[in-house]
N, C-alpha and C positions, 0 to 999 in steps of 0.2 A: 117108740121110744129112745130118748135122746142119750147120746154115749158120752164118755170124757175120761179120756186115759191122764193117769195120776203120774208124771215122773217122781218116783218118790213112794207115797201114799202113806209112809207106816211111822213118819216122823209127830211131836209134837200138836205140830199146824195142820202138816196132811193128813195125819189118820183121822183130824176131825172133820175136813172137807171132804175126806171120803164118807166117809158116817151120814153126814147132812147129804151129799151128794146122792145114799141110795137111799135115806129116806123120802128124800123127795121124787124118787123113781126114775132116777137113771141109772143107765147100766154104766158099772164102774168099772173099768181096766186099771189095775195100778201095777207099774214096771219097777221095776230096782233088781237087788243083788239077790235078793228070796232072805237074806238073814232075819228079818221078821217077817212074820206071815201077812196076807191080806186082810182087812178087814174081813168078816163074813158076809157072805152076798157079791165080792169082787170076784173078780177074774184075776190073775196074778200071771205078769210075765216077767220070768226071771231073765235077764240079760243086764249088763254093765252100759247103762246108757252111753258112756264114753267113748264106746265101740262102736262110730258113725257104719260100718258094714252090719254087723250084727244087728244093730237096731232097723236097719233098713231091711234087711232081712225078717225079720217078726215083726215088724208091720206091713210088709208087702200087702199091697191090696185092701189094706183097714183105711177105713175114713174117721172122721170125729166131730162128734159136733162143738167140743171143749179139749183143749189139753191143758193142763196144767202142772206147768212145769216148777217144780222146787229143788232141781238140781243141776241150775248153772250158777257159775259162780266167777266165770272169765269171759272176757270177748273172746277168746276161742271154743267155747261152751256154748256163747252165744250163735258163730257161723256155723257151727255145725251141727244148729237146732233151725236156723233160717234153712239151712237146704235141706234137712231131712222133713222140717213141716210143711216143705210148700207143696199146696196143694190135697196136704192128707188131714186137713182141722179146719174148721169155719171160724173157729178162734183160737189162739194161743196165749194163754197168762203167764206171764213171767214173776214171777217171784223175786223180789228186790227187795229191798230195805229201808227203812226210816232212817237209819244210820247216815243212809245218803243226806243227807239235808244239813244245809250248811252248819261247821262250825268253826269256831260259836257261831251262835246266830245272831243275826240282827233284831228279830223280835221274836219272844218266847214260843208264840203263838203262831203253831204251823200249819199252813194249805198247802195245797200240791202245787203250788207256786214259788213257794220257799226256793232259795237256789240251791241248788247239787254242790255244794265240795266240802270234802273231808278230808286237810293235808293229816290224819293223824294213822288211820289206818285202810289200809290197800284192800283187804277187802269190801269194806266200801264204792273204793277209786273203783274199781273192778265192777261191782257191782250199778254202779255210773256209767260206766263204757257202757257196760252191755245195754243201758236203756238206749244208751245215743245210737247204735245199732239196730236196735228193732225197733225205733222212731223213726228211722232214718227207712228202713225196708217198708213200715207203713206207709210214707209221705210218698215214695219213690216206687213203691211194686203194690204197694194196698195190701201187705203183708197185716192178717188181722190179730194184730196185737193190743193185748192188755197188761197194763204195768199195775201191779199191785205190791204196796209196801206196805209191810205188818212192822208193825216195833215192838215191845218185849211182849211176845206170845208166849204163853203157859198151861202148864194143863195137869193132870192127876199126876202126882209123884215127882212135879217137875215145878216149886216154887221158886217167885222168883229172887236173885241173891245179886248184892252187889260186886262179892268175889266169891269167886271158887275155882277149886282146881279143874284139873284135867279130870277126872274120874266122877265130875258129877255133884250134884247139890249135898251129898247125904253129910262128907264131913263139916260141913259148918253148921248144919243141925246137931251133928256130934257135940261139938263143940259148947252149942248151946245148952244144949242136956248135960253136960258135964261141968256148968258154970265157969269154960272159958272163957278170954276176951273173945271178941269178932272183930274182924276189920271191918270199917269201914270208908268209902272217900272221901273227904273234904267231912264238912261239920255234920253231914246225914239230914242238911236241909232242903238241898237241891230239889225240884220238883220231878217227877217221873212217872210214865206211864203204863200200867201192864191191863193187859187183855187176857180174857181165858178164852182156850181156844175154839171151844163151842161158841161164843160169840161170835169170832173173828169167822168162825165158817158158816153161820148163816149170814152173813155178808158176802163171806165171797163168793157161797154157792147162786146168789141173786145177780152174782155177775158173770155167771156161766151162762154161754146162751144167748146173753142182752146183747141187741146191738149197738143199744144207747154206749155200751162200753169201749167198743172198738175204738184203738188211737188216744185210749184217755188213761193216765197217771191216777190211781186213787190208793189212797191210805188208809187201813181200816183198822182202829184203834178205839179202847174205851175213852170215854168224854172226861172218867175220872185222874187225876192226877194227886199221888200223894208222895210224901215226901220217903228218903231211903229208911229213914230212922221209922218211920210207921209200919214199911214195911217189914222191917225187924220185928218191931214189936207186934205186929202181927202171927209174924212167927212163933213168935215165943207166948204169947197166947194159946195159937193150937196146941202147942209142946207141952205147956203147963209152966213154964219156965220165964225168968225176966233176963234177958239177954245182955250180955255188958258189953258195952258197945267202944271201943278205941278208934276214936276219928284222928286220921294221917292222910295228909292233904295229898290228892289223885297225882299229882306229878312226883312226889316221895313216894309211892308205892310203884307207879310205873317203872320210875332210876331203880326200887329195887326188884323189881318182876319186870322184865321188857317186854314180856308177852302180856302184859295188861295196859301197852298202851293205845291200843286200838279201842279196846273194850270199856276203857275208863275216859283218856281223853278223846277217844275217835267216838265215844256214846254216851256214858253214864256220866259223865262227870257234870252234863250239862241240864241243865233246866228244859223240860217239854212240857209242851201242850196240845193237843192236837183240835183242829177245826175238820169236823165228820161230816158235813156241810155234805159233801160230793157222794159220802156212802150212802146215807140216808138218804138222798135223793134218786139213788140207783136200785137200792135194797130196801123193801118194804117190808125184810123182817129184820134188820138190823135196828137192836138197842132196844131198851135198854139193858146194858148189860151189867153183869154179874160185877157185886164191889170187889175191890182190891181186898179187905178183910172177910171178905166171905169165900172166895175164889183162892186165895191162899190158905183157907181153912181146908178148904177140900183136897188140894195138892197137900200139905203135906199129913193129912190123914191116908193117903194115898200112899204116901212115901214108910209111913209107919206101919199099916198094914201089908206091905211088899216089901218081905225080907231083899229077892233077890236085887230088889234097888238099893240097900243100903250098902252102899260101894266104897270101902274105906279109903280113904287118901293118904297116905302118913306123911309124905313128900311134902302136900299140901298144909298140912297140921302142926309138921315141925316146921315149914314157911312162918306160917302166922303164930309161933310160938317167938322163933328167934325176933320176926321185926316188930313183936309186942315188946318185946325185951330190949331192943336198941330202943323203940320212940320210948319207954321208961328210964333208960339211962340218960339218955340225952336230959330229959323234964330233971331229974337230978342234980345233971350238972357235974 
């Protein structure tokens, strides 16, 4: 039986990957801080993955066919993983990000050869630096890396949104339910690609243990691109409401709330469409993906049925109210 280690393993993407590998009869071990339980059927190791000494101890004497790492964010993390997993795995899958692709794009159709450059978001620049370290180790030492770039991957209880606060998506849905205005960056007509987490997991699982994926960079996304207005209209249909959309320039929103600089100008403000030829060559099970409308309906339904996920965010709600008020004040002169 093939053995996989997932660093993380309980998030939107990684939980779906764990479930898919278990369905394919992999022996799955999940390593994290234990805040959330591992999927049924998986072994759980409770450890701070950023504590190199502790990780050396808990993994001593163990070898894995594949290690999927969802918790590397900085070059220092990457250096630590190179030391930790040298000789402990036949394949190391680094979860990068599609936000690493060039902003603004020279061509909206993205392939794996699209340049990597993001002047707006440190998160993306750090992921690019991590990719460079892993690929250098592959070229010079034979470190068996596969780089995977998800785009906007969502799942049950986590519908995709243009804006939300630190406490998650619920407050925006509550605004729609209450008939309050919902902020959208730009004119809402830029194209965006959202991918259901189980669809992503089918492609990802086929990369695990696949020798043709070694040394490769691969993004895994839906082929469908929709506008942000369409995404919010889908959410509205799932809620039985018509969202009242207020469109404000991305630059203005980022100036009013600096934490949005990366997620907007470094990501969501640009139209994106992905060429998935590479993952389709490597994965016999990838695609067709769930449509955005159907996936969003499922995500919203789970959120409505799970009160623990309905976390109010009064600070974000108040900021939306004040931003809308300022916008209409300017319009009135």
